[in-house]
C-alpha positions as CSV (number, residue, x, y, z in Angstrom):
1,X,249.7,45.1,109.6
2,X,252.8,45.3,111.8
3,X,253.0,45.9,115.6
4,X,256.1,47.0,117.6
5,X,255.4,45.4,121.0
6,X,257.4,46.4,124.0
7,X,258.1,42.8,124.9
8,X,260.0,41.9,121.7
9,X,262.8,43.6,119.8
10,X,261.4,42.9,116.3
11,X,258.1,44.0,114.7
12,X,255.3,41.6,115.0
13,X,253.3,40.7,111.8
14,X,249.5,40.1,112.1
15,X,248.6,36.7,110.8
16,X,245.5,34.6,110.5
17,X,246.4,31.3,112.2
18,X,244.5,28.3,111.1
19,X,246.6,25.2,110.7
20,X,249.8,25.9,112.7
21,X,250.0,25.1,116.4
22,X,252.1,27.2,118.8
23,X,251.7,28.9,122.1
24,X,251.1,32.5,123.0
25,X,254.1,34.1,124.7
26,X,251.8,36.4,126.7
27,X,249.3,34.0,128.3
28,X,250.9,30.7,127.6
29,X,247.9,29.1,125.9
30,X,247.5,27.5,122.5
31,X,247.1,30.2,119.8
32,X,244.0,30.2,117.7
33,X,242.6,32.9,115.5
34,X,244.3,36.2,114.7
35,X,247.8,36.5,116.1
36,X,250.8,38.8,116.0
37,X,254.0,36.9,115.3
38,X,257.7,37.1,114.8
39,X,258.2,33.9,112.8
40,X,262.0,34.1,112.9
41,X,262.1,34.2,116.7
42,X,259.1,31.9,117.2
43,X,257.4,34.7,119.2
44,X,253.6,34.8,119.1
45,X,250.9,36.8,120.8
46,X,247.1,36.4,120.7
47,X,245.6,39.5,119.2
48,X,243.9,40.2,122.6
49,X,247.3,39.8,124.5
50,X,249.2,41.9,121.9
51,X,246.7,44.8,122.2
52,X,246.5,44.7,126.0
53,X,247.5,48.0,127.5
54,X,251.0,48.3,129.1
55,X,249.4,50.2,132.0
56,X,245.9,49.5,133.3
57,X,243.7,51.5,135.5
58,X,241.5,48.7,136.8
59,X,238.0,49.5,138.2
60,X,238.5,46.7,140.8
61,X,241.7,48.3,142.0
62,X,241.3,52.0,142.1
63,X,244.1,53.0,144.3
64,X,247.0,52.1,141.9
65,X,247.6,51.2,138.3
66,X,248.7,47.8,137.0
67,X,251.9,47.6,134.8
68,X,252.2,44.8,132.3
69,X,255.5,42.9,132.8
70,X,257.1,40.3,130.6
71,X,258.5,38.4,133.6
72,X,258.3,38.2,137.4
73,X,259.3,41.4,139.3
74,X,260.4,39.3,142.3
75,X,263.9,38.0,142.7
76,X,262.8,34.8,144.5
77,X,259.7,32.6,144.2
78,X,256.9,32.2,141.8
79,X,254.1,34.7,141.2
80,X,250.6,33.5,142.1
81,X,247.7,35.2,140.4
82,X,245.4,36.9,142.9
83,X,242.3,36.1,140.8
84,X,242.7,32.4,139.8
85,X,245.3,31.3,142.4
86,X,247.5,29.7,139.7
87,X,251.2,30.4,138.9
88,X,252.0,33.2,136.5
89,X,254.7,32.0,134.1
90,X,254.3,34.5,131.3
91,X,253.0,38.1,131.1
92,X,251.8,39.5,134.4
93,X,249.9,42.6,135.5
94,X,251.7,43.8,138.6
95,X,250.9,46.5,141.1
96,X,253.3,48.1,143.5
97,X,251.1,47.0,146.4
98,X,251.8,43.4,145.6
99,X,248.7,42.5,143.6
100,X,249.5,40.3,140.6
101,X,247.2,39.0,137.8
102,X,247.6,36.8,134.7
103,X,247.1,38.9,131.6
104,X,243.9,36.9,130.8
105,X,242.6,37.2,134.4
106,X,243.2,41.0,134.3
107,X,241.4,41.3,131.0
108,X,238.5,39.1,132.0
109,X,237.9,40.9,135.4
110,X,238.2,44.2,133.5
111,X,235.4,43.1,131.2
112,X,233.3,42.1,134.2
113,X,233.9,45.6,135.8
114,X,233.0,47.3,132.5
115,X,229.8,45.2,132.2
116,X,230.9,43.9,128.8
117,X,228.4,41.1,128.9
118,X,228.8,40.4,125.2
119,X,232.1,38.9,126.0
120,X,230.3,36.0,127.8
121,X,227.3,35.5,125.5
122,X,229.0,32.7,123.5
123,X,230.0,30.7,126.6
124,X,227.7,27.8,127.7
125,X,226.0,27.9,131.1
126,X,225.9,24.8,133.3
127,X,223.4,24.1,136.0
128,X,225.0,21.9,138.6
129,X,221.6,20.4,139.7
130,X,220.9,19.2,136.1
131,X,224.4,18.4,134.8
132,X,225.6,15.7,137.2
133,X,226.6,12.9,134.8
134,X,230.2,12.7,133.6
135,X,231.3,15.6,135.8
136,X,235.1,15.8,136.1
137,X,236.2,15.1,139.7
138,X,238.3,18.3,139.8
139,X,235.0,20.4,139.6
140,X,233.9,19.0,142.9
141,X,236.6,21.0,144.6
142,X,236.7,24.0,142.2
143,X,235.9,27.5,143.4
144,X,234.5,30.5,141.5
145,X,237.4,32.9,140.8
146,X,235.2,35.9,141.8
147,X,233.5,34.9,145.1
148,X,235.7,31.9,146.0
149,X,232.7,29.8,147.0
150,X,232.3,26.3,145.6
151,X,231.7,26.4,141.8
152,X,228.9,23.8,142.0
153,X,226.9,26.0,144.4
154,X,225.3,27.9,141.5
155,X,225.0,28.0,137.7
156,X,228.4,28.5,136.2
157,X,230.1,29.2,132.8
158,X,231.6,26.2,131.1
159,X,235.2,25.6,132.2
160,X,236.1,25.3,128.6
161,X,236.4,29.1,128.6
162,X,239.4,28.8,130.8
163,X,237.8,30.1,134.0
164,X,235.8,29.0,137.0
165,X,233.1,31.6,137.2
166,X,229.5,31.7,138.5
167,X,227.1,33.3,136.0
168,X,225.8,35.6,138.8
169,X,229.3,36.8,139.6
170,X,229.8,38.1,136.1
171,X,227.0,40.6,136.8
172,X,227.7,41.9,140.3
173,X,226.8,45.4,141.2
174,X,229.9,47.7,141.1
175,X,228.7,49.6,144.2
176,X,226.2,48.8,147.0
177,X,224.9,50.5,150.1
178,X,224.8,48.2,153.2
179,X,223.0,48.5,156.5
180,X,226.1,47.5,158.4
181,X,228.1,50.4,157.0
182,X,225.7,53.3,156.2
183,X,228.5,56.0,156.3
184,X,229.9,55.1,152.9
185,X,229.1,53.0,149.8
186,X,230.9,49.7,149.3
187,X,232.8,49.2,146.1
188,X,233.5,45.9,144.3
189,X,237.2,45.4,144.6
190,X,240.0,42.9,144.6
191,X,240.8,42.0,148.3
192,X,244.3,43.4,148.0
193,X,244.5,44.1,151.8
194,X,243.5,40.5,152.7
195,X,241.0,41.8,155.3
196,X,238.4,39.6,157.0
197,X,234.7,39.9,156.3
198,X,232.8,41.9,158.9
199,X,229.9,39.4,158.8
200,X,231.5,35.9,158.8
201,X,234.8,37.1,160.3
202,X,236.8,34.9,157.8
203,X,239.6,36.1,155.5
204,X,239.5,35.6,151.7
205,X,242.9,35.7,149.9
206,X,241.6,35.8,146.3
207,X,238.7,37.2,144.3
208,X,236.3,40.1,144.8
209,X,235.0,41.7,148.0
210,X,232.9,44.7,148.7
211,X,235.0,47.3,150.5
212,X,234.9,50.9,151.6
213,X,237.2,53.1,149.6
214,X,237.6,55.3,152.7
215,X,240.1,54.3,155.3
216,X,237.5,52.3,157.3
217,X,238.9,48.8,156.5
218,X,235.3,47.6,156.2
219,X,235.0,44.5,153.9
220,X,232.2,42.1,153.0
221,X,232.5,38.9,151.0
222,X,230.3,38.9,147.9
223,X,228.1,36.1,149.3
224,X,227.9,37.8,152.7
225,X,226.9,41.1,151.2
226,X,224.0,39.4,149.5
227,X,222.5,38.1,152.7
228,X,219.2,39.6,153.7
229,X,219.5,42.4,156.3
230,X,216.1,41.6,157.8
231,X,214.3,38.3,158.5
232,X,210.6,38.1,159.2
233,X,208.0,35.5,160.1
234,X,210.5,32.9,161.3
235,X,208.9,29.8,162.7
236,X,211.2,30.0,165.8
237,X,210.5,33.8,166.4
238,X,207.3,35.0,165.0
239,X,206.8,38.2,167.1
240,X,209.3,40.5,165.6
241,X,211.7,40.7,162.6
242,X,215.4,40.0,163.1
243,X,217.9,42.6,161.9
244,X,221.4,42.0,160.8
245,X,223.6,44.1,163.1
246,X,226.6,44.3,165.3
247,X,225.8,42.8,168.7
248,X,227.7,44.3,171.6
249,X,226.5,41.6,174.1
250,X,227.6,38.0,174.5
251,X,224.2,36.4,173.8
252,X,223.7,32.7,172.9
253,X,222.3,31.7,169.5
254,X,218.8,30.2,170.0
255,X,219.5,27.5,167.5
256,X,223.1,26.3,168.3
257,X,223.2,27.6,171.8
258,X,226.8,28.8,171.3
259,X,227.9,32.2,172.5
260,X,230.2,34.3,170.3
261,X,232.3,37.3,171.4
262,X,230.7,40.7,171.5
263,X,230.9,43.2,168.6
264,X,230.2,40.5,166.0
265,X,227.4,40.5,163.4
266,X,224.3,38.4,164.1
267,X,220.6,38.5,163.4
268,X,219.0,40.2,166.5
269,X,215.6,41.0,167.8
270,X,216.6,43.8,170.2
271,X,213.3,43.7,171.9
272,X,213.5,40.1,172.9
273,X,217.3,39.7,172.9
274,X,216.8,36.9,170.5
275,X,220.0,36.1,168.5
276,X,220.7,33.9,165.5
277,X,224.2,33.3,164.2
278,X,224.6,34.1,160.5
279,X,225.6,30.5,159.9
280,X,222.5,29.1,161.6
281,X,219.9,31.1,159.6
282,X,219.3,28.3,157.0
283,X,216.7,25.8,158.1
284,X,218.1,23.2,160.5
285,X,218.0,19.6,159.3
286,X,214.7,17.9,160.0
287,X,216.3,14.6,161.1
288,X,219.8,14.1,162.5
289,X,221.3,10.6,162.7
290,X,224.4,10.2,164.9
291,X,224.8,6.5,165.8
292,X,228.2,7.2,167.4
293,X,226.6,9.3,170.2
294,X,223.0,8.0,170.3
295,X,221.3,4.9,168.9
296,X,218.2,6.6,167.6
297,X,217.5,9.5,165.3
298,X,216.6,13.0,166.5
299,X,213.8,15.0,164.9
300,X,213.6,18.8,165.0
301,X,210.6,20.5,166.5
302,X,210.1,23.6,164.3
303,X,209.3,26.0,167.1
304,X,211.1,27.8,169.8
305,X,210.0,26.4,173.2
306,X,211.0,27.0,176.8
307,X,212.3,23.9,178.5
308,X,215.3,22.1,180.0
309,X,217.7,20.2,177.7
310,X,217.7,16.6,178.8
311,X,221.4,16.2,177.7
312,X,223.0,19.2,179.4
313,X,220.4,20.3,182.0
314,X,220.4,23.9,180.8
315,X,217.0,25.7,180.8
316,X,216.0,28.3,178.2
317,X,214.2,29.1,175.0
318,X,215.5,27.1,172.0
319,X,214.5,25.0,169.0
320,X,214.8,21.4,170.3
321,X,215.5,18.1,168.8
322,X,213.5,15.1,170.0
323,X,214.3,11.4,170.3
324,X,210.7,9.9,170.4
325,X,212.0,6.5,171.4
326,X,213.9,7.7,174.5
327,X,211.7,10.8,175.1
328,X,214.8,13.0,175.2
329,X,214.5,16.7,174.2
330,X,217.9,18.3,173.6
331,X,219.8,21.2,172.0
332,X,221.1,20.5,168.5
333,X,224.7,20.8,169.8
334,X,224.0,18.2,172.6
335,X,223.1,15.4,170.1
336,X,226.8,14.9,169.7
337,X,228.0,15.1,173.3
338,X,231.0,12.7,173.9
339,X,229.7,9.6,175.8
340,X,232.9,9.2,177.9
341,X,235.5,11.9,178.7
342,X,238.6,12.2,181.0
343,X,238.0,15.4,183.0
344,X,241.2,17.0,184.3
345,X,240.0,17.2,187.9
346,X,239.1,13.5,188.3
347,X,241.3,10.4,187.9
348,X,238.7,8.2,186.3
349,X,236.7,8.5,183.1
350,X,233.3,10.1,183.6
351,X,230.2,9.0,181.6
352,X,227.5,11.1,180.1
353,X,224.1,10.2,181.5
354,X,220.6,11.6,180.8
355,X,219.5,11.0,184.4
356,X,220.8,9.5,187.6
357,X,219.1,6.6,189.3
358,X,218.4,6.7,193.1
359,X,221.8,7.0,195.0
360,X,220.5,8.0,198.4
361,X,221.7,11.6,198.1
362,X,219.3,14.5,198.9
363,X,221.2,16.8,196.5
364,X,224.0,16.5,194.0
365,X,226.7,19.2,193.8
366,X,228.9,19.8,190.7
367,X,232.5,19.2,191.5
368,X,233.7,22.1,189.3
369,X,231.3,25.0,190.1
370,X,229.8,23.5,193.3
371,X,226.3,24.5,192.3
372,X,223.4,22.0,192.4
373,X,223.1,19.4,189.7
374,X,219.6,18.2,188.7
375,X,219.7,14.4,188.6
376,X,216.7,14.2,186.3
377,X,218.7,15.8,183.5
378,X,222.1,15.3,181.8
379,X,225.5,15.3,183.6
380,X,228.9,13.6,183.5
381,X,229.1,11.0,186.3
382,X,231.7,8.5,187.8
383,X,229.8,5.7,189.5
384,X,233.0,4.6,191.3
385,X,233.3,7.8,193.3
386,X,229.8,9.3,193.0
387,X,231.6,12.2,191.2
388,X,229.4,14.5,189.2
389,X,229.9,17.5,186.9
390,X,227.6,19.7,184.9
391,X,227.9,19.0,181.2
392,X,228.7,22.7,180.5
393,X,231.3,22.7,183.3
394,X,233.1,19.6,182.0
395,X,233.2,20.9,178.4
396,X,233.7,24.6,179.1
397,X,237.2,24.6,177.7
398,X,238.8,22.1,175.3
399,X,241.8,21.7,177.6
400,X,239.6,20.6,180.5
401,X,239.0,17.1,179.0
402,X,239.8,14.6,176.3
403,X,237.4,12.2,174.7
404,X,237.8,8.5,175.6
405,X,236.8,6.0,173.0
406,X,236.1,3.1,175.4
407,X,236.5,2.4,179.1
408,X,240.2,2.5,179.9
409,X,241.6,-0.1,182.2
410,X,243.3,1.4,185.3
411,X,247.0,1.8,184.8
412,X,249.0,-0.4,187.1
413,X,250.4,1.5,190.1
414,X,254.2,1.9,189.9
415,X,255.7,1.9,193.4
416,X,258.5,4.2,194.4
417,X,260.2,1.5,196.5
418,X,260.9,-2.2,196.8
419,X,260.9,-4.3,200.0
420,X,264.3,-5.6,200.9
421,X,263.3,-7.2,204.2
422,X,260.1,-7.1,206.3
423,X,261.3,-3.8,207.9
424,X,263.5,-2.3,205.2
425,X,263.0,-0.9,201.7
426,X,265.0,0.3,198.7
427,X,263.7,3.7,197.7
428,X,264.2,5.3,194.3
429,X,265.4,8.6,195.9
430,X,268.3,7.2,198.0
431,X,271.3,5.0,197.5
432,X,271.1,3.1,200.8
433,X,268.4,0.9,202.2
434,X,265.9,2.6,204.5
435,X,264.7,1.0,207.8
436,X,261.2,1.3,209.2
437,X,260.9,2.8,212.7
438,X,258.0,3.9,215.0
439,X,260.3,5.5,217.5
440,X,261.9,8.9,216.5
441,X,264.4,10.5,218.8
442,X,264.9,14.3,218.4
443,X,263.5,16.7,215.8
444,X,263.7,15.1,212.4
445,X,262.7,16.5,209.0
446,X,261.2,14.4,206.2
447,X,263.3,14.6,203.0
448,X,260.2,14.1,201.0
449,X,257.7,16.8,202.2
450,X,260.2,18.7,204.4
451,X,257.8,18.6,207.4
452,X,258.6,17.5,210.9
453,X,258.4,13.7,211.6
454,X,256.3,12.8,214.7
455,X,255.1,9.3,213.7
456,X,256.4,6.2,212.0
457,X,259.0,6.7,209.3
458,X,261.8,5.2,207.2
459,X,265.3,6.3,207.9
460,X,268.9,5.7,206.6
461,X,271.3,4.3,209.2
462,X,274.3,5.9,207.3
463,X,272.9,9.3,206.4
464,X,270.7,12.0,207.8
465,X,267.8,10.8,205.6
466,X,264.3,10.4,206.8
467,X,260.9,9.8,205.1
468,X,257.4,9.7,206.6
469,X,255.9,6.3,205.9
470,X,253.3,8.0,203.8
471,X,255.9,9.8,201.7
472,X,258.0,6.7,201.2
473,X,255.0,4.8,199.9
474,X,253.9,7.4,197.3
475,X,253.3,6.1,193.8
476,X,255.7,7.1,191.0
477,X,252.9,8.6,189.0
478,X,249.9,10.4,190.4
479,X,246.8,12.3,189.2
480,X,246.8,15.9,190.5
481,X,243.4,17.5,190.2
482,X,244.6,21.0,189.2
483,X,247.0,19.8,186.5
484,X,245.7,20.0,183.0
485,X,247.9,17.7,180.9
486,X,246.8,14.2,180.2
487,X,250.1,12.6,181.1
488,X,250.4,11.9,184.9
489,X,253.1,13.9,186.7
490,X,256.0,11.7,187.9
491,X,257.7,11.6,191.3
492,X,261.2,13.2,191.2
493,X,263.8,14.0,193.8
494,X,267.4,15.1,194.2
495,X,267.2,18.8,193.4
496,X,266.1,22.2,194.7
497,X,263.1,23.5,192.8
498,X,260.4,26.1,193.0
499,X,256.9,24.7,193.4
500,X,254.5,25.7,190.6
501,X,251.6,26.3,193.0
502,X,252.9,27.7,196.3
503,X,256.2,29.1,194.9
504,X,258.2,27.7,197.8
505,X,261.9,26.8,197.2
506,X,262.1,23.1,198.2
507,X,264.8,20.4,198.4
508,X,262.3,17.5,198.7
509,X,260.2,15.4,196.4
510,X,258.1,16.8,193.5
511,X,255.5,15.5,191.1
512,X,256.8,16.9,187.8
513,X,255.0,17.1,184.5
514,X,257.1,15.9,181.5
515,X,255.2,18.3,179.1
516,X,255.2,21.6,180.9
517,X,258.1,20.8,183.3
518,X,256.1,22.3,186.3
519,X,257.1,20.7,189.6
520,X,254.6,20.5,192.5
521,X,255.8,20.0,196.0
522,X,254.1,17.2,198.1
523,X,252.2,19.7,200.3
524,X,250.4,21.0,197.2
525,X,250.3,17.8,195.1
526,X,248.6,15.7,197.9
527,X,245.7,18.2,198.5
528,X,242.5,17.1,196.8
529,X,239.9,19.5,195.3
530,X,237.7,18.9,198.4
531,X,239.9,18.7,201.5
532,X,239.8,18.9,205.3
533,X,241.6,21.4,207.3
534,X,242.1,21.4,211.1
535,X,241.3,25.1,211.2
536,X,237.7,24.5,210.1
537,X,235.1,21.8,210.9
538,X,233.7,21.3,207.3
539,X,235.4,20.2,204.1
540,X,236.7,22.9,201.8
541,X,236.2,23.0,198.1
542,X,238.3,25.0,195.6
543,X,236.4,27.8,193.9
544,X,238.6,29.1,191.1
545,X,236.7,32.4,190.5
546,X,235.8,33.3,194.1
547,X,236.9,36.8,195.2
548,X,236.9,37.5,198.9
549,X,239.1,37.6,202.0
550,X,241.2,34.7,203.4
551,X,240.1,33.8,207.0
552,X,243.7,32.8,207.8
553,X,245.7,35.9,206.8
554,X,243.0,38.4,205.8
555,X,244.4,38.8,202.3
556,X,242.2,38.9,199.2
557,X,241.5,35.7,197.3
558,X,241.8,37.1,193.7
559,X,243.1,33.7,192.3
560,X,240.4,31.6,193.9
561,X,239.9,30.1,197.3
562,X,239.4,26.9,199.2
563,X,236.0,27.6,200.5
564,X,233.2,26.4,202.8
565,X,230.2,28.1,201.2
566,X,227.8,27.5,204.1
567,X,230.1,29.2,206.6
568,X,231.7,31.7,204.2
569,X,235.1,30.4,205.3
570,X,237.9,30.9,202.8
571,X,241.6,30.0,202.6
572,X,244.4,30.8,200.2
573,X,246.2,27.7,198.8
574,X,249.3,28.8,200.8
575,X,247.3,29.1,204.0
576,X,245.6,25.7,203.5
577,X,249.0,23.9,203.5
578,X,250.6,25.7,206.4
579,X,252.6,23.1,208.5
580,X,250.9,22.2,211.8
581,X,254.2,22.9,213.6
582,X,257.2,25.1,212.8
583,X,260.7,25.6,214.2
584,X,262.8,28.7,214.0
585,X,266.2,29.8,215.3
586,X,264.7,32.1,217.9
587,X,263.1,29.3,220.1
588,X,264.3,25.9,221.1
589,X,260.7,24.6,221.1
590,X,258.4,24.0,218.2
591,X,255.6,26.4,217.5
592,X,252.1,25.1,216.9
593,X,249.7,26.6,214.3
594,X,246.9,28.3,216.2
595,X,243.7,29.5,214.6
596,X,242.4,32.1,217.1
597,X,243.9,34.1,219.9
598,X,241.8,33.8,223.0
599,X,244.0,36.2,224.9
600,X,242.0,39.5,225.0
601,X,245.0,41.4,226.3
602,X,245.9,43.7,223.4
603,X,249.6,44.1,224.3
604,X,250.0,40.4,223.7
605,X,248.9,40.8,220.1
606,X,252.4,41.2,218.7
607,X,254.8,38.9,216.9
608,X,257.7,38.0,219.1
609,X,260.0,37.6,216.1
610,X,259.5,40.8,214.1
611,X,257.9,42.7,217.0
612,X,255.1,44.1,214.7
613,X,251.4,44.1,215.5
614,X,249.5,40.9,215.0
615,X,245.8,40.5,214.2
616,X,244.3,38.2,216.9
617,X,241.6,36.9,214.4
618,X,244.2,35.6,212.0
619,X,246.2,32.4,212.2
620,X,249.5,32.4,213.9
621,X,252.2,30.1,215.4
622,X,252.4,29.8,219.2
623,X,254.9,28.2,221.7
624,X,252.9,27.3,224.8
625,X,256.0,26.7,226.9
626,X,257.5,30.2,226.2
627,X,254.2,31.9,225.5
628,X,255.7,33.3,222.3
629,X,253.6,34.0,219.2
630,X,254.6,34.8,215.6
631,X,253.2,35.6,212.2
632,X,253.3,32.4,210.0
633,X,255.9,34.0,207.7
634,X,258.1,34.9,210.6
635,X,257.8,31.5,212.3
636,X,258.5,29.6,209.1
637,X,261.2,31.8,207.7
638,X,261.9,32.2,204.0
639,X,263.6,28.8,203.4
640,X,261.9,26.4,205.8
641,X,261.7,23.8,203.0
642,X,265.3,23.5,202.1
643,X,266.8,21.0,204.4
644,X,270.1,22.0,206.2
645,X,272.8,19.5,205.3
646,X,271.8,19.2,201.7
647,X,274.8,19.3,199.3
648,X,275.1,20.9,195.9
649,X,277.8,22.1,193.5
650,X,278.1,25.7,192.1
651,X,280.0,26.7,188.9
652,X,282.1,29.3,190.7
653,X,283.5,27.0,193.4
654,X,285.4,23.8,193.0
655,X,284.1,22.0,196.1
656,X,280.7,20.7,197.2
657,X,278.8,23.1,199.3
658,X,276.5,22.3,202.2
659,X,273.3,24.2,203.1
660,X,273.7,25.6,206.7
661,X,271.3,27.6,208.8
662,X,272.3,30.0,211.7
663,X,276.1,29.6,211.5
664,X,277.4,29.9,215.0
665,X,280.0,32.5,214.3
666,X,278.0,34.5,211.8
667,X,280.6,34.8,209.1
668,X,280.3,37.4,206.3
669,X,279.0,36.4,202.9
670,X,281.7,36.5,200.2
671,X,279.3,38.1,197.7
672,X,277.3,40.8,199.6
673,X,279.5,41.2,202.7
674,X,276.6,40.9,205.2
675,X,276.6,38.4,208.0
676,X,275.1,35.0,207.2
677,X,272.1,35.1,209.5
678,X,269.9,33.2,207.1
679,X,270.3,30.1,204.8
680,X,273.8,29.9,203.5
681,X,276.1,27.6,201.4
682,X,279.3,26.7,203.1
683,X,282.4,24.8,202.0
684,X,283.5,22.7,205.0
685,X,286.8,21.4,203.4
686,X,288.7,24.4,204.9
687,X,288.6,27.1,202.2
688,X,286.4,29.4,204.3
689,X,283.9,29.8,201.4
690,X,280.4,30.9,202.6
691,X,277.6,32.7,200.7
692,X,274.0,33.5,201.2
693,X,271.7,31.2,199.2
694,X,269.8,34.4,198.3
695,X,273.0,35.7,196.7
696,X,273.8,32.7,194.5
697,X,270.4,31.1,193.6
698,X,269.3,31.4,190.0
699,X,267.9,34.7,188.8
700,X,265.1,34.4,188.0
701,X,264.3,31.2,189.8
702,X,261.6,29.9,187.5
703,X,259.5,26.8,188.0
704,X,261.5,24.7,185.5
705,X,264.8,25.8,187.0
706,X,266.4,23.2,189.2
707,X,269.6,22.9,191.3
708,X,270.9,19.3,191.4
709,X,271.7,17.9,194.8
710,X,274.6,15.6,195.5
711,X,273.9,12.3,197.3
712,X,274.8,12.3,201.0
713,X,276.9,9.1,200.7
714,X,280.4,8.3,202.1
715,X,282.2,10.1,199.2
716,X,280.4,13.3,199.9
717,X,281.0,12.9,203.6
718,X,284.7,12.5,203.0
719,X,284.8,15.7,200.9
720,X,282.9,17.6,203.6
721,X,285.2,16.3,206.4
722,X,288.3,17.1,204.3
723,X,289.6,13.5,204.5
């Protein structure tokens, strides 16, 4: 018998192949049994491959037909079979939607779809629980081609047949009705759209799924579709059955205590609001041994009880685990709590403890949420500082903490200066030695924090450079409680930057993160999470989620507030760090920050700078000598923290430019043409170049954007003087 096959130019002759050894040009496997061959060309096909249809309407892919191709339809790359996940090097069934099958995989899956069970009768079945000896190592990681679950999870056909296939998967129902999708039946299909399962929320690139043929994009994995839709008489919830359903509330699982997003599938008792995650339904292990986190074993109590977890201090109904040696009763998830962590809001490692010994405190308050901590149950604690955090607060987000293997030794403090003499230092930020002084003549501005100097400081005898004593002695690296990265921010200087917290444009020092490049000005970086403020008698703690009104300016605190809970007193970050004194070009005297206007005369409740009305209950700046008052923004101005006299270089001008404020003859800006009544950059060499800072600063001026400042040394002085 001869066959003219589309893949070969010569007729193929049917032969009974017994002693010769050669490979099938269709599937690439060794030929045995009847074949069709062109002996002259060395072209051979299994009888099954030769008789395979050139076009196949596959029951597991009803939307399109497969076309049998001799080679890859793609110009670049190998074809991967969407059934067995192996490379297709010979004949391939290809669909225009991008689904590809080996010829043997297409024929095998077709037989499964047509319920041709006789095709599998001669193949041996292997029970993985019985057949454990001499098992090839590759079977340990093998997966069933149909459901893509581990092959050794169930009885499977002998791999000698050329496939990894569970026996049960060769007899799957072609169509099912499911409680989660009552509108339409679900059809057994190839997962050609690569959709995620509605139950486990996981994708499956290969094999079969149950999907809706309507445009619902509803898919269930074969194994997930077989899960029971109702559970009854559970030892941890005996009152009512649990039904598999979409849950539109964020409810915690009563076994693992974790909360998933809403609109996911769980087992639910809608009467009791009792939820079990699909992955937690199987019986929990009776005994858990975790020597890394606890020296004794934990044993499950197979009943839901109402109690407080000794590890995390959370109360509720759950199935607990018990350490009978220590008498601890805990959630399953709390067995493996990390013993030591580094929490982003605290500079030291904090240790997990099941209870606190007597420390002389009446109550303990969590330093993250500021709610009470029960010392008789679990928390994270720093004994150096009496710093305590709820377990759930410390571990709420993975970026809040990192696990510490052992107690870390404190990093040596790197100083920002060196002593030259008893009264002088060499500071990293300046080229000249700085001299200590307790007597300051005139109004001087610190080059570190840009605030006025009224106490002891260090100064440069050659330049207009001053530092508060506290600013000069800052460490080069510092923990900043609101900064999330593990690496400590480093002290930097010599540029104009925009603070990542208060957004002020500043020419002073910054603590800058090497990872995110965010700079923090000293006014923000030196504030702790619990701080004092002259405008209120009690300490203020930062509440990140508090929404209310700021007592200083009356604005809403949508991004959190520094708060005294007992007094309901709240401050924005920006209001908390307002300077105690301010100078502006409209008054020769300094203005003092004032917290309440005791003058009841309503006509005095105006700002003397902008001449707009002022709320007497809000903070303001006041000059007692002139009896002038001003809004904080008016008194400080827009650029209070860029020091006049600072020098920089711009690309569009050849000379160094000096920052100037209130130029005496009010020249016009060369860019916008308006008079320079605010901060400006001036060339003092004699070329009459002057521009507003607002006109030349970077657009947008982002946190990681910086303008390098030139040192105020003799060279710069000569350039400025034109000598």
